[in-house]
N, CA, C and O atoms as CSV, one atom per row, in Angstrom:
chain,resi,resn,atom,element,x,y,z
A,1,MET,N,N,-2.995,72.795,-1.945
A,1,MET,CA,C,-3.516,71.793,-1.502
A,1,MET,C,C,-3.547,70.597,-2.717
A,1,MET,O,O,-3.332,69.417,-2.441
A,2,VAL,N,N,-3.818,71.023,-3.973
A,2,VAL,CA,C,-4.170,70.162,-5.049
A,2,VAL,C,C,-2.624,69.915,-5.400
A,2,VAL,O,O,-2.263,68.777,-5.703
A,3,LYS,N,N,-1.861,70.801,-5.367
A,3,LYS,CA,C,-0.401,70.526,-5.412
A,3,LYS,C,C,0.278,69.447,-4.553
A,3,LYS,O,O,1.138,68.679,-4.984
A,4,ALA,N,N,-0.181,69.466,-3.328
A,4,ALA,CA,C,0.353,68.343,-2.478
A,4,ALA,C,C,-0.014,66.967,-2.722
A,4,ALA,O,O,0.744,66.018,-2.522
A,5,TRP,N,N,-1.562,66.856,-3.294
A,5,TRP,CA,C,-1.939,65.724,-3.826
A,5,TRP,C,C,-1.346,65.234,-4.945
A,5,TRP,O,O,-1.304,64.015,-5.111
A,6,ILE,N,N,-0.864,66.012,-5.769
A,6,ILE,CA,C,-0.184,65.777,-7.051
A,6,ILE,C,C,1.254,65.094,-6.689
A,6,ILE,O,O,1.652,64.038,-7.181
A,7,LYS,N,N,1.842,65.759,-5.896
A,7,LYS,CA,C,3.234,65.344,-5.419
A,7,LYS,C,C,3.079,63.887,-4.775
A,7,LYS,O,O,3.884,62.981,-4.992
A,8,VAL,N,N,1.834,63.752,-3.872
A,8,VAL,CA,C,1.930,62.420,-3.415
A,8,VAL,C,C,1.641,61.496,-4.488
A,8,VAL,O,O,2.373,60.507,-4.529
A,9,GLY,N,N,0.708,61.600,-5.394
A,9,GLY,CA,C,0.365,60.832,-6.512
A,9,GLY,C,C,1.591,60.567,-7.379
A,9,GLY,O,O,1.729,59.453,-7.884
A,10,VAL,N,N,2.459,61.502,-7.571
A,10,VAL,CA,C,3.655,61.229,-8.333
A,10,VAL,C,C,4.473,60.444,-7.651
A,10,VAL,O,O,5.034,59.572,-8.314
A,11,ARG,N,N,4.722,60.504,-6.425
A,11,ARG,CA,C,5.652,59.662,-5.363
A,11,ARG,C,C,5.045,58.266,-5.469
A,11,ARG,O,O,5.747,57.283,-5.709
A,12,LEU,N,N,3.705,58.197,-5.280
A,12,LEU,CA,C,3.242,56.645,-5.286
A,12,LEU,C,C,3.529,55.902,-6.632
A,12,LEU,O,O,3.918,54.734,-6.646
A,13,ALA,N,N,3.308,56.676,-7.815
A,13,ALA,CA,C,3.374,56.037,-9.070
A,13,ALA,C,C,4.992,55.852,-9.264
A,13,ALA,O,O,5.403,54.900,-9.928
A,14,ALA,N,N,5.750,56.635,-8.763
A,14,ALA,CA,C,7.204,56.461,-8.676
A,14,ALA,C,C,7.715,55.226,-8.173
A,14,ALA,O,O,8.513,54.454,-8.704
A,15,LEU,N,N,6.968,55.134,-6.757
A,15,LEU,CA,C,7.330,53.796,-6.027
A,15,LEU,C,C,6.772,52.487,-6.767
A,15,LEU,O,O,7.370,51.423,-6.924
A,16,LEU,N,N,5.590,52.797,-7.148
A,16,LEU,CA,C,5.021,51.505,-7.953
A,16,LEU,C,C,6.040,51.186,-9.029
A,16,LEU,O,O,6.494,50.042,-9.059
A,17,ILE,N,N,6.443,52.079,-9.913
A,17,ILE,CA,C,7.193,51.637,-10.880
A,17,ILE,C,C,8.499,51.166,-10.557
A,17,ILE,O,O,9.012,50.261,-11.215
A,18,LEU,N,N,9.081,51.713,-9.590
A,18,LEU,CA,C,10.428,51.126,-8.899
A,18,LEU,C,C,10.352,49.803,-8.460
A,18,LEU,O,O,11.274,48.995,-8.575
A,19,SER,N,N,9.275,49.575,-7.962
A,19,SER,CA,C,9.068,48.234,-7.183
A,19,SER,C,C,8.881,47.040,-8.257
A,19,SER,O,O,9.229,45.867,-8.119
A,20,THR,N,N,8.224,47.656,-9.392
A,20,THR,CA,C,7.981,46.631,-10.527
A,20,THR,C,C,9.333,46.332,-11.253
A,20,THR,O,O,9.566,45.260,-11.811
A,21,GLN,N,N,10.198,47.383,-11.190
A,21,GLN,CA,C,11.364,47.318,-11.844
A,21,GLN,C,C,12.515,46.363,-11.140
A,21,GLN,O,O,13.396,45.799,-11.789
A,22,LEU,N,N,12.374,46.281,-9.826
A,22,LEU,CA,C,13.359,45.775,-8.934
A,22,LEU,C,C,13.257,44.277,-9.043
A,22,LEU,O,O,14.216,43.590,-8.690
A,23,GLY,N,N,12.027,43.665,-9.565
A,23,GLY,CA,C,11.817,42.414,-9.561
A,23,GLY,C,C,11.370,41.545,-8.411
A,23,GLY,O,O,11.653,40.356,-8.261
A,24,CYS,N,N,10.594,42.339,-7.582
A,24,CYS,CA,C,10.184,41.678,-6.296
A,24,CYS,C,C,9.138,40.357,-6.825
A,24,CYS,O,O,8.307,40.516,-7.718
A,25,SER,N,N,9.312,39.281,-6.231
A,25,SER,CA,C,8.516,38.119,-6.474
A,25,SER,C,C,8.228,37.349,-5.325
A,25,SER,O,O,9.011,37.336,-4.375
A,26,LEU,N,N,7.017,36.611,-5.328
A,26,LEU,CA,C,6.498,36.006,-4.290
A,26,LEU,C,C,6.684,34.417,-4.695
A,26,LEU,O,O,6.165,34.022,-5.739
A,27,HIS,N,N,7.340,33.620,-3.957
A,27,HIS,CA,C,7.789,32.360,-4.128
A,27,HIS,C,C,6.541,31.641,-3.377
A,27,HIS,O,O,6.217,31.931,-2.225
A,28,LEU,N,N,5.918,30.724,-4.124
A,28,LEU,CA,C,4.916,29.913,-3.449
A,28,LEU,C,C,5.090,28.519,-3.637
A,28,LEU,O,O,4.309,27.702,-3.148
A,29,VAL,N,N,6.293,28.134,-4.470
A,29,VAL,CA,C,6.782,26.663,-4.323
A,29,VAL,C,C,8.248,26.772,-4.227
A,29,VAL,O,O,8.895,27.816,-4.305
A,30,SER,N,N,8.722,25.527,-4.040
A,30,SER,CA,C,10.185,25.568,-3.755
A,30,SER,C,C,11.003,25.895,-4.969
A,30,SER,O,O,10.558,25.895,-6.117
A,31,GLU,N,N,12.185,26.163,-4.636
A,31,GLU,CA,C,13.237,26.294,-5.622
A,31,GLU,C,C,13.534,25.078,-6.351
A,31,GLU,O,O,13.499,23.983,-5.789
A,32,TYR,N,N,13.861,25.237,-7.736
A,32,TYR,CA,C,14.382,23.984,-8.571
A,32,TYR,C,C,15.635,23.407,-7.889
A,32,TYR,O,O,16.570,24.097,-7.481
A,33,ASP,N,N,15.539,21.834,-7.794
A,33,ASP,CA,C,16.506,21.244,-7.269
A,33,ASP,C,C,16.998,20.209,-8.272
A,33,ASP,O,O,16.243,19.269,-8.518
A,34,ARG,N,N,18.158,20.276,-8.866
A,34,ARG,CA,C,18.697,19.366,-9.848
A,34,ARG,C,C,18.819,18.061,-9.481
A,34,ARG,O,O,18.503,17.133,-10.225
A,35,ALA,N,N,19.333,17.908,-8.190
A,35,ALA,CA,C,19.749,16.573,-7.304
A,35,ALA,C,C,18.479,15.988,-7.245
A,35,ALA,O,O,18.446,14.772,-7.433
A,36,SER,N,N,17.267,16.660,-6.994
A,36,SER,CA,C,15.837,15.847,-6.720
A,36,SER,C,C,15.406,15.398,-8.232
A,36,SER,O,O,14.934,14.281,-8.444
A,37,GLN,N,N,15.578,16.217,-9.107
A,37,GLN,CA,C,15.150,15.753,-10.448
A,37,GLN,C,C,15.929,14.465,-10.867
A,37,GLN,O,O,15.311,13.468,-11.240
A,38,ASN,N,N,17.316,14.496,-10.799
A,38,ASN,CA,C,18.058,13.407,-11.124
A,38,ASN,C,C,17.893,12.032,-10.283
A,38,ASN,O,O,18.149,10.918,-10.739
A,39,GLN,N,N,17.411,12.306,-8.954
A,39,GLN,CA,C,16.946,11.253,-8.187
A,39,GLN,C,C,15.696,10.696,-8.672
A,39,GLN,O,O,15.585,9.475,-8.555
A,40,MET,N,N,14.824,11.274,-9.143
A,40,MET,CA,C,13.401,10.971,-9.706
A,40,MET,C,C,13.801,10.227,-11.000
A,40,MET,O,O,13.455,9.061,-11.195
A,41,LEU,N,N,14.407,10.810,-11.719
A,41,LEU,CA,C,14.819,10.094,-13.012
A,41,LEU,C,C,15.554,8.596,-12.768
A,41,LEU,O,O,15.255,7.608,-13.439
A,42,SER,N,N,16.378,8.593,-11.892
A,42,SER,CA,C,16.932,7.367,-11.553
A,42,SER,C,C,16.095,6.387,-10.875
A,42,SER,O,O,16.243,5.173,-11.020
A,43,LEU,N,N,15.211,6.930,-10.130
A,43,LEU,CA,C,14.037,6.065,-9.375
A,43,LEU,C,C,13.106,5.592,-10.453
A,43,LEU,O,O,12.750,4.414,-10.482
A,44,MET,N,N,12.667,6.539,-11.410
A,44,MET,CA,C,11.771,5.877,-12.531
A,44,MET,C,C,12.648,4.824,-13.368
A,44,MET,O,O,12.126,3.810,-13.831
A,45,LYS,N,N,13.861,5.087,-13.518
A,45,LYS,CA,C,14.577,4.038,-14.357
A,45,LYS,C,C,14.704,2.582,-13.461
A,45,LYS,O,O,14.560,1.503,-14.035
A,46,LYS,N,N,14.934,2.649,-12.276
A,46,LYS,CA,C,14.910,1.505,-11.426
A,46,LYS,C,C,13.438,0.759,-11.449
A,46,LYS,O,O,13.272,-0.450,-11.607
A,47,ILE,N,N,12.486,1.675,-11.269
A,47,ILE,CA,C,11.073,0.945,-11.271
A,47,ILE,C,C,10.730,0.370,-12.641
A,47,ILE,O,O,10.173,-0.727,-12.699
A,48,ASP,N,N,11.023,1.033,-13.720
A,48,ASP,CA,C,10.918,0.525,-14.967
A,48,ASP,C,C,11.708,-0.882,-15.117
A,48,ASP,O,O,11.221,-1.985,-15.364
A,49,GLY,N,N,13.049,-0.540,-14.903
A,49,GLY,CA,C,13.703,-2.061,-15.029
A,49,GLY,C,C,13.277,-3.178,-14.126
A,49,GLY,O,O,13.519,-4.295,-14.583
A,50,PHE,N,N,12.712,-3.140,-12.975
A,50,PHE,CA,C,12.323,-3.837,-12.125
A,50,PHE,C,C,11.005,-4.693,-12.641
A,50,PHE,O,O,10.828,-5.896,-12.449
A,51,TYR,N,N,10.215,-3.882,-13.268
A,51,TYR,CA,C,8.996,-4.501,-14.006
A,51,TYR,C,C,9.359,-5.219,-15.437
A,51,TYR,O,O,8.825,-6.281,-15.758
A,52,LEU,N,N,10.134,-4.672,-16.111
A,52,LEU,CA,C,10.686,-5.219,-17.359
A,52,LEU,C,C,11.346,-6.357,-16.980
A,52,LEU,O,O,10.939,-7.343,-17.594
A,53,HIS,N,N,12.269,-6.592,-16.145
A,53,HIS,CA,C,12.956,-7.663,-15.821
A,53,HIS,C,C,11.745,-8.785,-15.300
A,53,HIS,O,O,11.891,-9.968,-15.607
A,54,MET,N,N,10.814,-8.449,-14.677
A,54,MET,CA,C,9.765,-9.416,-14.264
A,54,MET,C,C,9.086,-9.770,-15.208
A,54,MET,O,O,8.682,-10.932,-15.181
A,55,SER,N,N,8.744,-8.958,-16.297
A,55,SER,CA,C,7.903,-9.250,-17.418
A,55,SER,C,C,8.741,-10.269,-18.371
A,55,SER,O,O,8.128,-10.751,-19.324
A,56,ASN,N,N,9.935,-10.583,-18.200
A,56,ASN,CA,C,10.668,-11.458,-19.197
A,56,ASN,C,C,10.752,-12.769,-18.381
A,56,ASN,O,O,11.341,-13.730,-18.877
A,57,VAL,N,N,10.290,-12.841,-17.373
A,57,VAL,CA,C,10.277,-14.321,-16.617
A,57,VAL,C,C,8.696,-14.716,-16.714
A,57,VAL,O,O,7.724,-13.969,-16.601
A,58,THR,N,N,8.737,-16.034,-16.943
A,58,THR,CA,C,7.346,-16.790,-17.231
A,58,THR,C,C,6.508,-16.508,-15.938
A,58,THR,O,O,7.050,-16.476,-14.833
A,59,PRO,N,N,4.977,-16.275,-16.142
A,59,PRO,CA,C,4.153,-15.741,-14.809
A,59,PRO,C,C,4.311,-16.956,-13.859
A,59,PRO,O,O,4.112,-16.685,-12.674
A,60,THR,N,N,4.620,-18.205,-14.138
A,60,THR,CA,C,4.501,-19.245,-12.955
A,60,THR,C,C,5.626,-19.131,-12.146
A,60,THR,O,O,5.548,-19.543,-10.988
A,61,LYS,N,N,6.896,-18.530,-12.653
A,61,LYS,CA,C,8.043,-18.303,-11.996
A,61,LYS,C,C,8.108,-16.846,-11.185
A,61,LYS,O,O,9.130,-16.520,-10.580
A,62,ARG,N,N,7.019,-16.069,-11.227
A,62,ARG,CA,C,7.349,-14.750,-10.808
A,62,ARG,C,C,6.761,-14.782,-9.206
A,62,ARG,O,O,5.846,-14.059,-8.813
A,63,LYS,N,N,7.335,-15.570,-8.545
A,63,LYS,CA,C,7.177,-15.772,-6.984
A,63,LYS,C,C,7.713,-14.595,-6.397
A,63,LYS,O,O,8.814,-14.094,-6.628
A,64,PHE,N,N,6.678,-14.130,-5.479
A,64,PHE,CA,C,7.194,-12.952,-4.558
A,64,PHE,C,C,8.780,-13.109,-3.900
A,64,PHE,O,O,9.520,-12.144,-3.708
A,65,SER,N,N,9.035,-14.130,-3.685
A,65,SER,CA,C,10.272,-14.392,-2.771
A,65,SER,C,C,11.360,-14.045,-3.793
A,65,SER,O,O,12.413,-13.581,-3.355
A,66,HIS,N,N,11.208,-14.226,-5.126
A,66,HIS,CA,C,12.270,-13.713,-5.993
A,66,HIS,C,C,12.528,-12.347,-6.221
A,66,HIS,O,O,13.572,-11.940,-6.731
A,67,TYR,N,N,11.491,-11.551,-5.811
A,67,TYR,CA,C,11.676,-10.202,-6.037
A,67,TYR,C,C,11.580,-9.285,-4.572
A,67,TYR,O,O,11.249,-8.100,-4.611
A,68,THR,N,N,11.849,-9.852,-3.529
A,68,THR,CA,C,11.798,-9.228,-2.394
A,68,THR,C,C,12.799,-8.143,-2.070
A,68,THR,O,O,12.549,-7.146,-1.393
A,69,SER,N,N,14.029,-8.462,-2.660
A,69,SER,CA,C,15.235,-7.455,-2.429
A,69,SER,C,C,15.038,-6.344,-3.315
A,69,SER,O,O,15.399,-5.232,-2.929
A,70,GLY,N,N,14.382,-6.519,-4.742
A,70,GLY,CA,C,13.995,-5.463,-5.523
A,70,GLY,C,C,12.983,-4.481,-4.955
A,70,GLY,O,O,13.009,-3.258,-5.091
A,71,TYR,N,N,12.058,-5.232,-4.275
A,71,TYR,CA,C,10.993,-4.393,-3.687
A,71,TYR,C,C,11.639,-3.496,-2.552
A,71,TYR,O,O,11.480,-2.278,-2.472
A,72,THR,N,N,12.279,-4.157,-1.816
A,72,THR,CA,C,12.926,-3.506,-0.705
A,72,THR,C,C,14.071,-2.367,-1.165
A,72,THR,O,O,14.086,-1.343,-0.481
A,73,ASN,N,N,14.774,-2.438,-1.976
A,73,ASN,CA,C,15.716,-1.415,-2.553
A,73,ASN,C,C,14.972,-0.206,-3.135
A,73,ASN,O,O,15.288,0.958,-2.892
A,74,ILE,N,N,13.928,-0.593,-3.944
A,74,ILE,CA,C,13.179,0.491,-4.520
A,74,ILE,C,C,12.425,1.397,-3.312
A,74,ILE,O,O,12.445,2.625,-3.228
A,75,GLU,N,N,11.883,0.634,-2.576
A,75,GLU,CA,C,11.098,1.350,-1.363
A,75,GLU,C,C,12.165,2.161,-0.696
A,75,GLU,O,O,11.967,3.342,-0.407
A,76,VAL,N,N,13.416,1.482,-0.420
A,76,VAL,CA,C,14.428,2.518,0.261
A,76,VAL,C,C,14.612,3.736,-0.582
A,76,VAL,O,O,14.575,4.843,-0.046
A,77,GLU,N,N,14.803,3.608,-1.829
A,77,GLU,CA,C,15.108,4.766,-2.812
A,77,GLU,C,C,13.790,5.742,-2.609
A,77,GLU,O,O,13.935,6.952,-2.437
A,78,ILE,N,N,12.567,5.147,-2.642
A,78,ILE,CA,C,11.436,6.186,-2.474
A,78,ILE,C,C,11.355,6.896,-1.250
A,78,ILE,O,O,11.116,8.102,-1.303
A,79,ASN,N,N,11.544,6.237,0.044
A,79,ASN,CA,C,11.710,6.786,1.357
A,79,ASN,C,C,12.805,7.825,1.097
A,79,ASN,O,O,12.635,8.935,1.602
A,80,ALA,N,N,13.901,7.602,0.375
A,80,ALA,CA,C,15.063,8.774,0.584
A,80,ALA,C,C,14.616,9.913,-0.100
A,80,ALA,O,O,15.020,11.023,0.249
A,81,LEU,N,N,13.717,9.755,-1.167
A,81,LEU,CA,C,13.417,10.766,-1.927
A,81,LEU,C,C,12.222,11.540,-1.234
A,81,LEU,O,O,11.951,12.718,-1.466
A,82,LEU,N,N,11.628,10.819,-0.459
A,82,LEU,CA,C,10.538,11.455,0.486
A,82,LEU,C,C,11.139,12.320,1.393
A,82,LEU,O,O,10.687,13.460,1.494
A,83,GLN,N,N,12.261,11.897,2.195
A,83,GLN,CA,C,12.819,12.451,3.078
A,83,GLN,C,C,13.572,13.841,2.631
A,83,GLN,O,O,13.660,14.853,3.326
A,84,ARG,N,N,14.054,13.668,1.414
A,84,ARG,CA,C,14.788,14.936,0.781
A,84,ARG,C,C,13.666,15.930,0.444
A,84,ARG,O,O,13.935,17.109,0.678
A,85,GLN,N,N,12.446,15.653,-0.068
A,85,GLN,CA,C,11.542,16.378,-0.297
A,85,GLN,C,C,10.980,17.047,0.868
A,85,GLN,O,O,10.618,18.215,0.730
A,86,LYS,N,N,10.861,16.495,1.953
A,86,LYS,CA,C,10.217,17.044,3.272
A,86,LYS,C,C,11.212,18.222,3.902
A,86,LYS,O,O,10.753,19.137,4.586
A,87,VAL,N,N,12.517,18.102,3.617
A,87,VAL,CA,C,13.170,18.959,4.248
A,87,VAL,C,C,13.252,20.340,3.345
A,87,VAL,O,O,13.695,21.375,3.841
A,88,ARG,N,N,12.852,20.282,2.167
A,88,ARG,CA,C,12.824,21.514,1.225
A,88,ARG,C,C,11.617,22.344,1.737
A,88,ARG,O,O,10.610,21.804,2.195
A,89,GLU,N,N,11.768,23.640,1.639
A,89,GLU,CA,C,10.796,24.713,1.899
A,89,GLU,C,C,9.923,24.809,0.753
A,89,GLU,O,O,10.349,24.721,-0.399
A,90,LEU,N,N,8.512,25.016,1.096
A,90,LEU,CA,C,7.511,25.233,0.114
A,90,LEU,C,C,7.282,24.152,-0.706
A,90,LEU,O,O,6.860,24.441,-1.825
A,91,ASN,N,N,7.469,22.800,-0.416
A,91,ASN,CA,C,7.220,21.816,-1.311
A,91,ASN,C,C,6.351,20.606,-1.009
A,91,ASN,O,O,6.599,19.426,-1.257
A,92,GLU,N,N,5.259,21.148,-0.411
A,92,GLU,CA,C,4.262,20.214,-0.073
A,92,GLU,C,C,3.734,19.372,-1.248
A,92,GLU,O,O,3.646,18.152,-1.116
A,93,LEU,N,N,3.396,19.956,-2.346
A,93,LEU,CA,C,2.913,19.297,-3.530
A,93,LEU,C,C,3.643,18.041,-3.832
A,93,LEU,O,O,3.083,16.957,-3.996
A,94,THR,N,N,5.177,18.280,-3.910
A,94,THR,CA,C,6.082,17.117,-4.172
A,94,THR,C,C,6.071,16.102,-3.298
A,94,THR,O,O,6.159,14.906,-3.578
A,95,VAL,N,N,5.952,16.634,-2.131
A,95,VAL,CA,C,5.942,15.605,-1.014
A,95,VAL,C,C,4.571,14.589,-0.924
A,95,VAL,O,O,4.622,13.400,-0.609
A,96,LYS,N,N,3.534,15.222,-1.218
A,96,LYS,CA,C,2.172,14.542,-1.508
A,96,LYS,C,C,2.443,13.554,-2.567
A,96,LYS,O,O,2.095,12.381,-2.436
A,97,GLN,N,N,3.042,13.986,-3.592
A,97,GLN,CA,C,3.200,13.147,-4.775
A,97,GLN,C,C,4.183,11.893,-4.495
A,97,GLN,O,O,3.885,10.771,-4.904
A,98,VAL,N,N,5.374,12.148,-3.772
A,98,VAL,CA,C,6.099,11.022,-3.354
A,98,VAL,C,C,5.427,10.079,-2.341
A,98,VAL,O,O,5.655,8.870,-2.309
A,99,GLU,N,N,4.519,10.769,-1.457
A,99,GLU,CA,C,3.715,9.827,-0.376
A,99,GLU,C,C,2.801,8.945,-1.397
A,99,GLU,O,O,2.838,7.714,-1.402
A,100,ILE,N,N,2.064,9.638,-2.167
A,100,ILE,CA,C,1.220,8.618,-3.215
A,100,ILE,C,C,2.202,7.524,-3.873
A,100,ILE,O,O,1.907,6.329,-3.840
A,101,LEU,N,N,3.278,7.952,-4.420
A,101,LEU,CA,C,4.134,6.922,-5.103
A,101,LEU,C,C,4.550,5.826,-3.901
A,101,LEU,O,O,4.527,4.635,-4.212
A,102,LEU,N,N,4.874,6.149,-2.731
A,102,LEU,CA,C,5.142,5.088,-1.773
A,102,LEU,C,C,4.083,4.402,-1.413
A,102,LEU,O,O,4.271,3.277,-0.950
A,103,GLU,N,N,2.780,4.898,-1.535
A,103,GLU,CA,C,1.651,3.994,-1.158
A,103,GLU,C,C,1.314,3.200,-2.118
A,103,GLU,O,O,0.750,2.155,-1.792
A,104,LEU,N,N,1.545,3.449,-3.460
A,104,LEU,CA,C,1.481,2.632,-4.557
A,104,LEU,C,C,2.275,1.503,-4.599
A,104,LEU,O,O,1.921,0.361,-4.895
A,105,TRP,N,N,3.406,1.907,-4.274
A,105,TRP,CA,C,4.599,0.838,-4.189
A,105,TRP,C,C,4.295,-0.296,-3.189
A,105,TRP,O,O,4.509,-1.479,-3.452
A,106,GLN,N,N,3.782,0.147,-2.021
A,106,GLN,CA,C,3.619,-0.629,-0.892
A,106,GLN,C,C,2.416,-1.633,-1.234
A,106,GLN,O,O,2.408,-2.827,-0.933
A,107,GLN,N,N,1.278,-0.863,-1.998
A,107,GLN,CA,C,0.114,-1.727,-2.222
A,107,GLN,C,C,0.487,-2.763,-3.375
A,107,GLN,O,O,0.017,-3.900,-3.402
A,108,GLY,N,N,1.308,-2.302,-4.253
A,108,GLY,CA,C,1.691,-3.287,-5.447
A,108,GLY,C,C,2.492,-4.496,-4.748
A,108,GLY,O,O,2.351,-5.659,-5.127
A,109,LYS,N,N,3.325,-4.128,-3.716
A,109,LYS,CA,C,4.206,-5.376,-3.124
A,109,LYS,C,C,3.367,-6.244,-2.303
A,109,LYS,O,O,3.659,-7.438,-2.235
A,110,LEU,N,N,2.293,-5.754,-1.632
A,110,LEU,CA,C,1.448,-6.377,-0.772
A,110,LEU,C,C,0.498,-7.286,-1.666
A,110,LEU,O,O,0.118,-8.368,-1.218
A,111,ALA,N,N,0.099,-6.837,-2.970
A,111,ALA,CA,C,-0.621,-7.628,-3.523
A,111,ALA,C,C,0.148,-8.777,-4.239
A,111,ALA,O,O,-0.366,-9.885,-4.395
A,112,HIS,N,N,1.384,-8.471,-4.661
A,112,HIS,CA,C,2.121,-9.543,-5.038
A,112,HIS,C,C,2.605,-10.700,-4.187
A,112,HIS,O,O,2.826,-11.869,-4.500
A,113,LYS,N,N,2.716,-10.045,-2.989
A,113,LYS,CA,C,2.960,-11.006,-1.729
A,113,LYS,C,C,1.854,-11.965,-1.511
A,113,LYS,O,O,2.046,-13.172,-1.356
A,114,THR,N,N,0.635,-11.371,-1.503
A,114,THR,CA,C,-0.564,-12.036,-1.137
A,114,THR,C,C,-0.848,-13.052,-2.386
A,114,THR,O,O,-1.089,-14.226,-2.105
A,115,LYS,N,N,-0.830,-12.681,-3.633
A,115,LYS,CA,C,-0.961,-13.680,-4.688
A,115,LYS,C,C,0.089,-14.701,-5.148
A,115,LYS,O,O,-0.058,-15.634,-5.937
A,116,ASP,N,N,1.273,-14.277,-4.418
A,116,ASP,CA,C,2.567,-15.077,-4.724
A,116,ASP,C,C,2.747,-15.054,-6.415
A,116,ASP,O,O,3.375,-15.971,-6.944
A,117,SER,N,N,2.230,-14.080,-7.146
A,117,SER,CA,C,2.331,-14.142,-8.597
A,117,SER,C,C,1.937,-12.602,-9.022
A,117,SER,O,O,1.489,-11.744,-8.261
A,118,ILE,N,N,2.199,-12.470,-10.354
A,118,ILE,CA,C,1.783,-11.205,-10.901
A,118,ILE,C,C,1.757,-11.514,-12.376
A,118,ILE,O,O,2.644,-12.105,-12.992
A,119,SER,N,N,0.575,-11.017,-12.888
A,119,SER,CA,C,0.297,-11.172,-14.560
A,119,SER,C,C,0.932,-10.226,-15.248
A,119,SER,O,O,1.380,-9.216,-14.705
A,120,ASP,N,N,1.039,-10.505,-16.680
A,120,ASP,CA,C,1.412,-9.567,-17.731
A,120,ASP,C,C,0.722,-8.336,-17.486
A,120,ASP,O,O,1.331,-7.270,-17.390
A,121,PHE,N,N,-0.633,-8.441,-17.372
A,121,PHE,CA,C,-1.493,-7.358,-17.454
A,121,PHE,C,C,-1.272,-6.450,-16.283
A,121,PHE,O,O,-1.404,-5.239,-16.461
A,122,ILE,N,N,-0.959,-6.898,-15.144
A,122,ILE,CA,C,-0.718,-6.234,-13.906
A,122,ILE,C,C,0.547,-5.482,-14.143
A,122,ILE,O,O,0.559,-4.287,-13.846
A,123,ILE,N,N,1.738,-6.105,-14.702
A,123,ILE,CA,C,2.962,-5.591,-14.902
A,123,ILE,C,C,2.897,-4.486,-15.804
A,123,ILE,O,O,3.627,-3.545,-15.492
A,124,LYS,N,N,2.225,-4.353,-16.825
A,124,LYS,CA,C,1.984,-3.445,-17.963
A,124,LYS,C,C,1.265,-2.159,-17.247
A,124,LYS,O,O,1.641,-1.012,-17.490
A,125,ARG,N,N,0.287,-2.430,-16.418
A,125,ARG,CA,C,-0.650,-1.392,-15.832
A,125,ARG,C,C,0.483,-0.584,-14.884
A,125,ARG,O,O,0.797,0.603,-14.966
A,126,ARG,N,N,0.941,-1.496,-14.060
A,126,ARG,CA,C,1.809,-0.761,-12.917
A,126,ARG,C,C,3.052,0.044,-13.624
A,126,ARG,O,O,3.492,1.073,-13.111
A,127,ARG,N,N,3.517,-0.430,-14.683
A,127,ARG,CA,C,4.748,0.381,-15.332
A,127,ARG,C,C,4.044,1.781,-15.868
A,127,ARG,O,O,4.532,2.882,-15.613
A,128,SER,N,N,2.906,1.610,-16.598
A,128,SER,CA,C,2.277,2.790,-16.999
A,128,SER,C,C,1.913,3.688,-15.708
A,128,SER,O,O,2.182,4.886,-15.802
A,129,GLU,N,N,1.349,3.243,-14.562
A,129,GLU,CA,C,1.107,4.011,-13.467
A,129,GLU,C,C,2.210,4.664,-12.906
A,129,GLU,O,O,2.161,5.856,-12.604
A,130,TYR,N,N,3.248,3.935,-12.738
A,130,TYR,CA,C,4.654,4.443,-12.222
A,130,TYR,C,C,5.324,5.535,-12.991
A,130,TYR,O,O,5.908,6.499,-12.497
A,131,GLN,N,N,5.152,5.237,-14.406
A,131,GLN,CA,C,5.735,6.403,-15.313
A,131,GLN,C,C,4.991,7.379,-15.287
A,131,GLN,O,O,5.600,8.419,-15.538
A,132,ARG,N,N,3.457,7.561,-15.006
A,132,ARG,CA,C,2.618,8.507,-15.054
A,132,ARG,C,C,3.058,9.394,-13.913
A,132,ARG,O,O,3.304,10.584,-14.110
A,133,VAL,N,N,3.171,8.765,-12.583
A,133,VAL,CA,C,3.358,9.523,-11.430
A,133,VAL,C,C,4.889,9.932,-11.646
A,133,VAL,O,O,5.179,11.124,-11.540
A,134,MET,N,N,5.689,9.175,-11.887
A,134,MET,CA,C,7.204,9.671,-12.006
A,134,MET,C,C,7.360,10.988,-12.946
A,134,MET,O,O,8.040,11.953,-12.598
A,135,LEU,N,N,6.684,10.921,-14.123
A,135,LEU,CA,C,6.731,11.948,-15.065
A,135,LEU,C,C,6.347,13.209,-14.474
A,135,LEU,O,O,6.953,14.268,-14.635
A,136,ALA,N,N,5.182,13.016,-13.698
A,136,ALA,CA,C,4.345,14.348,-13.212
A,136,ALA,C,C,5.257,15.056,-11.970
A,136,ALA,O,O,5.146,16.253,-11.705
A,137,MET,N,N,6.096,14.222,-11.309
A,137,MET,CA,C,6.984,14.672,-10.398
A,137,MET,C,C,8.091,15.416,-11.220
A,137,MET,O,O,8.332,16.602,-10.995
A,138,ILE,N,N,8.764,14.694,-12.181
A,138,ILE,CA,C,9.761,15.114,-12.955
A,138,ILE,C,C,9.574,16.581,-13.527
A,138,ILE,O,O,10.362,17.520,-13.419
A,139,ARG,N,N,8.181,16.549,-14.246
A,139,ARG,CA,C,7.836,17.709,-14.862
A,139,ARG,C,C,7.617,19.017,-14.000
A,139,ARG,O,O,7.913,20.174,-14.299
A,140,GLY,N,N,6.985,18.500,-12.782
A,140,GLY,CA,C,6.667,19.581,-11.768
A,140,GLY,C,C,8.059,20.151,-11.162
A,140,GLY,O,O,8.151,21.363,-10.961
A,141,GLU,N,N,9.119,19.306,-10.877
A,141,GLU,CA,C,10.415,19.978,-10.538
A,141,GLU,C,C,10.996,20.626,-11.648
A,141,GLU,O,O,11.576,21.671,-11.353
A,142,GLU,N,N,11.009,20.295,-12.888
A,142,GLU,CA,C,11.508,20.992,-13.911
A,142,GLU,C,C,10.732,22.367,-14.239
A,142,GLU,O,O,11.281,23.237,-14.915
A,143,SER,N,N,9.491,22.512,-13.751
A,143,SER,CA,C,8.800,23.813,-14.016
A,143,SER,C,C,9.149,24.788,-13.169
A,143,SER,O,O,8.757,25.944,-13.330
A,144,LYS,N,N,10.060,24.352,-12.004
A,144,LYS,CA,C,10.509,25.163,-10.824
A,144,LYS,C,C,11.871,26.141,-11.412
A,144,LYS,O,O,12.281,27.225,-10.995
A,145,ALA,N,N,12.324,25.342,-12.455
A,145,ALA,CA,C,13.523,25.959,-13.025
A,145,ALA,C,C,13.521,27.495,-13.667
A,145,ALA,O,O,14.556,27.969,-14.135
């Protein structure tokens, strides 16, 4: 009887060792996607360029109507990134990050439209906010590699 238990123990130990050797893993996040990371980098560049261009214009000439196409083009890019992230499996965190980015973008656009102007301080703050959000997404995607 003892010999039978020893055989069972040896077999269980062998199975345990074998399973760890085979490299079984549990994926709780999506796989790395180079295209998504490149899309995020491109979007970060466009947002930064949008606000840099705006900062080179005198505050009195920063009318919302001069920037509507820029706001629209970038919002289209954010929506495209959001749709790409939604179709990827196990990607809820990145989807949430892009939804936050979209919400921030829409709030900023509405504030500019309402005031019909934007200050140097707000431009500086928004550039910093968007860089933080975008870098978090890029680093998150990079960590999946």
